[in-house]
C-alpha positions in Angstrom: 0.4 -1.7 -5.4 -0.5 -5.2 -4.5 -3.8 -6.0 -3.0 -5.6 -8.4 -0.6 -8.7 -10.3 -1.8 -11.8 -8.2 -1.4 -13.5 -8.6 2.0 -17.3 -9.1 1.7 -19.4 -7.8 4.6 -23.0 -6.9 5.4 -24.9 -5.0 8.1 -24.5 -7.9 10.6 -20.7 -7.3 10.5 -21.0 -3.7 11.7 -20.9 -2.8 15.4 -22.5 0.6 16.0 -22.0 1.4 12.4 -18.3 0.5 12.4 -16.6 -2.2 10.3 -13.4 -3.5 11.8 -11.1 -5.1 9.3 -8.3 -7.4 10.4 -6.2 -7.3 7.2 -2.8 -8.6 8.5 -1.0 -6.6 5.8 2.1 -6.1 7.9 2.1 -2.4 7.4 0.0 0.4 8.9 -0.5 2.6 5.9 -2.8 0.8 3.5 -5.4 2.1 1.2 -9.0 1.0 1.9 -11.7 1.3 -0.7 -15.3 0.5 0.1 -17.9 -0.5 -2.5 -21.6 -0.8 -1.9 -24.0 -3.5 -3.0 -24.3 -1.7 -6.4 -20.4 -1.7 -6.9 -20.3 2.0 -6.4 -17.3 3.4 -4.5 -18.2 4.9 -1.1 -16.2 7.7 0.5 -16.1 6.5 4.1 -13.9 7.5 7.0 -11.1 5.0 7.4 -9.0 4.9 10.5 -5.7 3.0 10.3 -5.1 1.3 13.7 -1.9 -0.7 13.3 -0.1 -3.0 10.9 -3.0 -5.6 11.0 -6.2 -3.6 11.6 -8.2 -0.7 10.5 -11.8 0.4 10.9 -14.3 2.0 8.6 -17.1 4.3 9.9 -20.3 3.6 8.0 -22.6 5.5 10.3 -23.5 8.1 7.5 -25.3 5.2 5.7 -27.3 4.3 8.8 -28.0 0.6 7.9 -26.4 -0.9 4.8 -28.3 -3.3 2.6 -27.0 -6.2 0.7 -23.3 -7.3 0.5 -20.6 -4.6 0.4 -16.9 -5.1 -0.2 -13.7 -3.6 1.2 -10.5 -3.7 -0.9 -7.2 -3.3 0.8 -4.2 -2.1 -1.3 -0.6 -2.0 -0.1 
């Protein structure tokens, strides 16, 4: 599928451990892949909200360090 440019984020972008992504993909069912600051894929809970938004629960990692990335694929 086609993708959207990776979205960089860090701990300051989380609210109570949740990252909200406004992807504006125009469709609800997108694939979200999260990579940590060492470029390792993280198996996080992703909730698809609507055709423009989703959120990722990063609470299991407590406080993330460095810059992480989210990749949205249609």
